[in-house]
C-alpha positions in Angstrom: -0.2 5.4 -7.7 -1.0 3.3 -4.7 -1.4 -0.3 -5.7 -2.0 -2.0 -2.3 -3.9 -0.4 0.6 -4.2 -1.6 4.1 -6.6 -0.6 6.9 -7.6 -1.6 10.4 -4.5 -0.9 12.5 -4.7 0.8 15.9 -4.0 0.6 19.6 -5.3 -2.4 21.6 -4.8 -3.8 25.0 -3.1 -7.2 25.6 -5.6 -10.0 24.9 -7.6 -7.8 22.6 -8.4 -8.2 18.9 -7.9 -6.3 15.7 -8.8 -7.0 12.1 -6.6 -5.8 9.2 -7.9 -5.5 5.7 -6.0 -5.2 2.4 -7.1 -4.5 -1.2 -4.8 -4.6 -4.2 -5.6 -2.7 -7.3 -7.9 -4.4 -9.7 -5.4 -3.5 -12.4 -3.0 -6.1 -11.0 -3.9 -9.3 -12.8 -2.7 -12.8 -11.9 -2.0 -12.5 -8.2 -1.4 -16.0 -6.8 -0.6 -15.2 -3.2 -1.4 -12.5 -0.7 -0.1 -12.1 2.8 0.9 -10.1 5.8 4.3 -9.2 7.0 5.3 -7.1 10.0 8.3 -5.1 11.1 8.9 -4.1 14.7 11.3 -1.2 15.6 14.9 -2.3 15.2 14.0 -5.7 13.7 13.8 -7.1 10.2 10.5 -7.5 8.4 9.0 -11.0 9.0 6.3 -13.1 7.5 3.1 -13.4 9.5 0.7 -15.3 7.3 -0.1 -16.0 3.6 -3.0 -17.3 1.6 -2.8 -18.8 -1.9 -5.2 -18.8 -4.8 -6.4 -22.2 -3.8 -7.0 -21.2 -0.2 -3.9 -22.7 1.2 -2.6 -20.9 4.2 0.7 -20.5 6.1 1.3 -19.0 9.5 4.4 -18.0 11.4 4.8 -20.1 14.6 4.5 -17.0 16.7 0.9 -16.3 15.5 -0.4 -19.8 14.8 -3.6 -20.3 16.7 -4.1 -16.6 17.3 -4.3 -15.1 13.9 -6.5 -16.1 11.0 -5.9 -15.0 7.4 -8.7 -15.0 4.9 -9.3 -13.6 1.5 -10.5 -13.7 -2.0 -7.5 -13.8 -4.3 -9.7 -13.5 -7.3 -10.9 -10.1 -6.0 -7.4 -9.1 -4.8 -8.5 -8.8 -1.1 -7.1 -10.3 2.1 -7.9 -9.9 5.8 -6.0 -10.8 9.0 -8.0 -11.4 12.1 -5.7 -11.0 15.1 -6.9 -12.4 18.5 -5.3 -12.6 21.9 -2.8 -9.9 20.9 0.5 -9.6 22.8 2.8 -6.7 23.3 5.3 -8.5 21.0 2.8 -8.3 18.2 3.4 -4.5 18.1 4.7 -3.6 14.7 3.9 -2.0 11.3 2.0 -4.6 9.4 2.4 -4.7 5.6 0.2 -6.3 3.0 1.9 -8.2 0.2 0.6 -9.4 -3.2 2.5 -11.7 -5.5 1.9 -11.5 -9.2 2.8 -14.5 -11.3 3.6 -12.9 -14.6 5.4 -10.7 -14.6 6.9 -11.9 -11.3 6.3 -8.8 -9.2 5.8 -8.3 -5.4 3.5 -5.4 -4.5 3.6 -3.9 -1.0 1.3 -1.6 0.9 2.4 1.3 2.9 1.8 -0.4 6.2 -0.5 0.0 9.1 0.6 0.4 12.7 -0.6 -2.1 15.3 0.3 -1.3 18.9 -0.5 -3.7 21.8 -0.1 -1.9 25.1 -1.9 -1.5 28.4 
C-alpha cells in the first residue's frame, strides 16, 4: 500500500521552474513535519526543505532563495516550488512525512527532476 505519493517531476532547462506535490495517506495520523529530500546519481540522499506543523520552514543552503516549500500538514500535503533550476538540481526527489506517535518516517517512491539544455 502506497502511503506517500509524489508528482510533478520532469525535464526542464536551466533557469526554468517545476512544482512538486506530495500527499500522504489520510490514514497516517499525527504527522508533525513533511519535507523533500533528493538523491543524485552516486551521491547520498540529502535534505532539501522541510515544513513543520506550525508552518516553520527549513532550507538547505544550496536551494535557499530558489525553492519554496508550502503545505497543509493537517491535510497531509506539501508542495515544493523550484525556480531558477540548475543542472546540479538534477536528482530523484523524495517526499518525507514524520509521524509523532509512533515515531515513523514515511517515504514516497520518488520523482525524477532533470535540469538540462
